C-alpha positions as CSV (number, residue, x, y, z in Angstrom):
1,M,-5.0,-2.9,-41.4
2,T,-2.8,-1.0,-38.8
3,D,-3.1,0.5,-35.5
4,I,-5.2,3.7,-35.2
5,C,-3.1,5.6,-32.5
6,S,-2.8,9.6,-32.3
7,I,-2.7,12.5,-29.8
8,V,-4.3,16.0,-30.8
9,S,-3.2,18.9,-28.6
10,P,-4.8,22.1,-29.7
11,D,-3.2,24.0,-26.9
12,E,0.4,23.5,-26.1
13,S,-0.1,24.4,-22.5
14,L,-0.9,21.0,-21.9
15,G,2.0,19.7,-24.1
16,F,3.7,18.6,-20.9
17,L,1.5,15.8,-20.6
18,K,2.2,14.3,-24.2
19,P,4.9,11.6,-22.8
20,V,2.0,10.5,-20.3
21,L,-0.4,9.7,-23.2
22,K,2.2,8.2,-25.6
23,S,2.8,5.9,-22.7
24,W,-0.9,5.2,-22.4
25,T,-1.2,4.3,-26.0
26,K,1.9,2.1,-25.7
27,I,0.3,0.1,-22.9
28,I,-3.2,-0.3,-24.2
29,T,-1.6,-1.5,-27.5
30,S,1.0,-3.8,-25.9
31,Y,-1.8,-5.3,-23.9
32,S,-4.0,-5.8,-26.8
33,Y,-1.3,-7.7,-28.6
34,K,-0.5,-9.9,-25.6
35,S,-4.3,-10.8,-25.3
36,Y,-6.5,-10.8,-28.5
37,D,-9.6,-11.7,-26.9
38,D,-9.5,-9.0,-24.0
39,C,-9.2,-5.2,-23.5
40,P,-8.3,-3.4,-20.3
41,Y,-10.3,-0.4,-21.2
42,Y,-13.8,-2.3,-21.5
43,Y,-14.0,-3.0,-17.7
44,S,-14.5,0.3,-15.7
45,E,-13.6,3.7,-14.8
46,R,-11.4,2.6,-12.1
47,M,-9.3,0.5,-14.5
48,N,-8.9,3.1,-17.2
49,T,-7.9,5.7,-14.4
50,G,-5.4,2.9,-13.0
51,L,-3.8,2.7,-16.6
52,L,-3.5,6.4,-17.0
53,G,-1.6,6.4,-13.7
54,C,0.6,3.6,-15.0
55,A,1.6,5.5,-18.2
56,A,2.3,8.7,-16.0
57,L,4.9,6.6,-14.1
58,M,6.2,5.1,-17.2
59,S,6.7,8.7,-18.9
60,N,9.2,9.3,-15.9
61,S,7.3,12.7,-14.9
62,F,5.2,11.8,-12.2
63,H,4.2,10.0,-9.2
64,P,0.5,8.7,-9.6
65,L,-1.7,8.4,-6.7
66,E,-5.2,6.8,-6.9
67,E,-8.2,7.4,-4.9
68,H,-6.2,10.1,-2.6
69,P,-8.4,11.5,0.3
70,I,-8.9,15.1,-0.3
71,D,-10.3,17.9,2.1
72,R,-13.3,19.4,0.6
73,R,-13.5,22.3,2.9
74,N,-13.5,25.7,1.0
75,G,-10.7,28.4,0.9
76,P,-7.3,28.6,2.8
77,T,-9.1,29.3,6.1
78,K,-11.0,26.0,5.8
79,E,-14.4,26.8,7.1
80,K,-16.7,24.7,9.3
81,D,-17.2,22.0,6.6
82,N,-15.6,18.5,7.4
83,R,-16.6,16.7,4.3
84,S,-13.8,15.0,2.5
85,G,-13.8,13.1,-0.8
86,R,-11.4,11.1,-3.0
87,L,-10.0,12.1,-5.9
88,D,-9.4,9.8,-8.8
89,L,-5.9,10.5,-9.8
90,W,-3.2,12.8,-8.4
91,L,-0.2,13.1,-10.5
92,V,2.6,14.6,-8.3
93,N,5.1,15.9,-10.6
94,K,8.7,14.6,-9.8
95,D,9.8,18.3,-10.8
96,S,8.7,20.2,-7.4
97,D,9.1,23.6,-9.5
98,K,6.3,22.0,-11.8
99,E,2.7,21.7,-11.2
100,D,1.0,18.6,-10.3
101,V,-2.3,17.3,-12.0
102,L,-5.5,16.3,-10.2
103,I,-7.8,14.3,-12.4
104,E,-11.5,13.5,-12.0
105,S,-12.4,10.5,-14.5
106,K,-15.4,9.3,-16.2
107,I,-16.2,6.6,-18.7
108,V,-18.8,6.5,-21.4
109,W,-19.9,4.0,-24.0
110,H,-20.8,6.5,-26.9
111,A,-19.1,9.3,-28.2
112,D,-22.2,11.5,-28.0
113,S,-21.7,11.4,-24.1
114,I,-18.2,12.8,-23.9
115,I,-19.0,16.6,-23.3
116,K,-21.8,15.8,-20.9
117,K,-19.7,13.4,-18.6
118,S,-16.5,15.8,-19.0
119,N,-18.7,19.0,-17.7
120,E,-20.0,16.5,-14.8
121,A,-16.3,15.4,-13.8
122,A,-15.2,19.0,-14.0
123,R,-18.0,20.1,-11.7
124,Q,-17.1,17.4,-9.1
125,L,-13.3,18.0,-9.4
126,R,-13.7,21.9,-8.7
127,S,-16.2,20.7,-5.9
128,I,-13.7,18.4,-4.0
129,T,-10.5,20.6,-4.8
130,K,-11.7,24.3,-3.9
131,S,-9.5,24.3,-0.9
132,Y,-6.3,23.6,-3.0
133,I,-5.3,26.8,-4.0
134,Q,-1.7,25.6,-5.2
135,N,-0.8,25.9,-8.7
136,H,-2.3,22.4,-9.7
137,C,-3.6,21.7,-13.1
138,K,-7.2,20.3,-12.8
139,L,-8.5,18.1,-15.5
140,S,-11.4,16.1,-16.4
141,A,-10.8,12.8,-17.9
142,V,-13.3,10.9,-20.1
143,F,-12.6,7.4,-21.4
144,C,-14.7,6.8,-24.5
145,V,-15.1,3.0,-25.1
146,H,-17.2,3.4,-28.2
147,G,-19.0,0.0,-29.3
148,F,-19.9,-1.1,-32.8
149,R,-22.6,-3.7,-33.5
150,A,-21.1,-6.2,-36.0
151,S,-23.4,-5.1,-38.8
152,Q,-21.7,-1.9,-38.3
153,F,-18.2,-3.1,-38.2
154,E,-17.7,-5.1,-41.5
155,K,-15.0,-2.2,-42.5
156,P,-13.3,-1.7,-39.2
157,E,-10.3,0.7,-40.3
158,E,-13.1,2.8,-42.1
159,K,-15.3,3.1,-39.1
160,I,-12.7,3.6,-36.5
161,T,-11.2,6.5,-38.6
162,E,-14.8,7.9,-39.0
163,L,-15.1,7.7,-35.2
164,V,-11.9,9.5,-34.5
165,E,-12.7,12.3,-37.2
166,T,-16.2,12.7,-35.3
167,I,-14.7,13.0,-31.9
168,N,-12.0,15.5,-32.9
169,E,-14.5,17.7,-34.8
170,S,-17.1,17.7,-31.9
171,L,-14.2,18.5,-29.3
172,T,-13.1,21.2,-31.7
173,S,-16.7,22.9,-31.9
174,S,-17.8,22.3,-28.2
175,L,-14.7,23.4,-26.3
176,K,-13.5,26.4,-28.1
177,N,-13.0,28.3,-25.0
178,K,-11.4,25.4,-22.9
179,K,-7.9,23.8,-23.3
180,Y,-7.9,20.0,-24.0
181,M,-6.1,17.0,-25.2
182,V,-7.1,14.0,-27.0
183,A,-5.5,10.6,-27.4
184,H,-6.9,7.7,-29.5
185,C,-5.8,4.1,-29.4
186,Y,-7.4,1.5,-31.6
187,P,-4.8,-1.5,-32.1
188,K,-5.2,-3.7,-35.0
189,A,-5.1,-6.7,-32.3
190,A,-8.4,-5.3,-30.3
191,R,-10.7,-5.5,-33.5
192,S,-11.8,-8.8,-32.6
193,V,-12.7,-8.0,-28.8
194,E,-16.6,-8.5,-28.1
195,G,-19.1,-7.6,-25.2
196,G,-22.5,-7.5,-24.6
197,R,-25.0,-10.3,-24.5
198,K,-25.2,-13.6,-26.8
199,N,-27.6,-12.3,-29.5
200,S,-26.2,-8.6,-29.4
201,K,-22.5,-8.7,-29.7
202,I,-20.7,-5.5,-29.7
203,N,-17.2,-4.9,-30.9
204,Y,-15.0,-2.5,-28.6
205,P,-11.8,-1.9,-31.0
206,G,-10.2,0.7,-28.6
207,V,-10.6,3.7,-26.3
208,S,-10.3,7.6,-26.7
209,L,-9.0,9.8,-23.8
210,I,-10.3,13.5,-23.5
211,L,-8.5,15.5,-21.0
212,V,-10.2,19.2,-20.4
213,T,-9.2,21.6,-17.8
214,A,-11.6,22.1,-15.2
């Protein structure tokens, strides 16, 4: 058995994020081999967002800012609406001539929920960034932590490969008019990671990250 890690980028306009996603897979893989009975992606949306921020810093292209306060007022004139919000992740490009990346994150526990959560994150991102008319790249980020019951996981590599193919095919058919990237990280060391109750143990062998333009 081997690590199953890959990056799919149908639209090269998002290719500048490949170094970030490569660093992200390295972080997940390294941690998995450091702690065989634990995985950083299992816990929460916030932890996954933090790992993505770390990856952006490791790529030497961005300064990551988590939970950045953001003005939700509409338009450059900022009408009478004093609402404020928080952006899950702001990647400030180290090159001032290149665009920053604004990210709203979600976590799902089944691949069937990816598109729904991606659309939800995109709506939220558009809502809280209406006043930001600069040339920013706005992305929804969905972390898919798909679980397998023990009875379904007797052939781990086969099931993971099938999952990755299913996600890729679903994105191809559902996101025809959108720009997106997806990174899969399923380290061999993470295949023994379990969660759930005593009588219903679930294997969480890895995570897929789906980035879609909002």
